N, C-alpha and C positions, 0 to 999 in steps of 0.2 A: 472401508467403513462398514460396521455391522448392518445387517439387513433391517434390524429393528431400531435404528438410530432415531427415527422420527417418533417412536413410542417411548423414548426415555423420559423418566420423570425425576431422576436425581440431578443435583447440580453437577455440572462438569467441572472437573478439577484435574490437576496434573497426575493425581493418584489413580484416577479411573478413566482417563482419556489420553491417548497419545496425540501429540501435536503433529500435524502434517504440513504446517506452514509457519514461517516466521518472517519478520520484516527487519530490515536494516536501514537506519536513517543517517544521512550525512548532512552537515550544516556548513554554510559558507562562512567567510571571515567575519560577517556582521552578525552571526548567530542565527541566521534564518535557515529554515529547513530547505534543503536544496535537492536531495535525491532520496527516493524511497525504493529500496530493492526488495523484491519478493522472492523468497526461497521456498520451494515445495519439495516434499519428500518423494523421490522416485527410486524404486528398488532399494529402499532402506537408507538412501543417502539424500541429504538436502542439496538441491541444485538451484542456481539462479533461474527463475522462470520468466521474469519480466522486471522492468523498473520504470519509475516515473520521475520526471523532473518538474520543478515548480518555477514559474516566472512571477516576478513581483513588479508592481507599478512604482512610481516615484515616491509614493507615501508608505511603501513597505507592505502593501496589501497583496495577497496572492491573486493573480489574474488568470493564470493558466496552469493546468496540470496536464502534462504530456506523457503518454504511455509508450513504451518501446519494448520490443522483444529482445531476446538475448543477442541478436545480430545487430542491434541498434536501429532496426526498421520501425518506423512509427506504427502504432496500433490504435491510437485514438487520443482524444484530448477532451478536456472540460474547460470552458471559459467561465470565469466568475465575474459577476457584475455587482456593483454597489448601487442599491436603489436609494435615491435621495430621500431622507426623512424617515427611513426605517432603521430601527436599532435592534 
């Protein structure tokens, strides 16, 4: 990343900024998002750097997002709660 990246004032676009990361999404048979894989550029090549899986409740709402490293070791998680009466 250039040393002056924080001082940029132009809009970022594919023409003026190289991408160093992308995501791949997998869906289950019900069409729900199941896995998010993160690929980052290392030495000019994109490599899998981590991935997340999603768990759903009986109503189809996401309740957990679990992060794993490339060896499938857990790295962290987020638990989502539905607050009654809030939309």
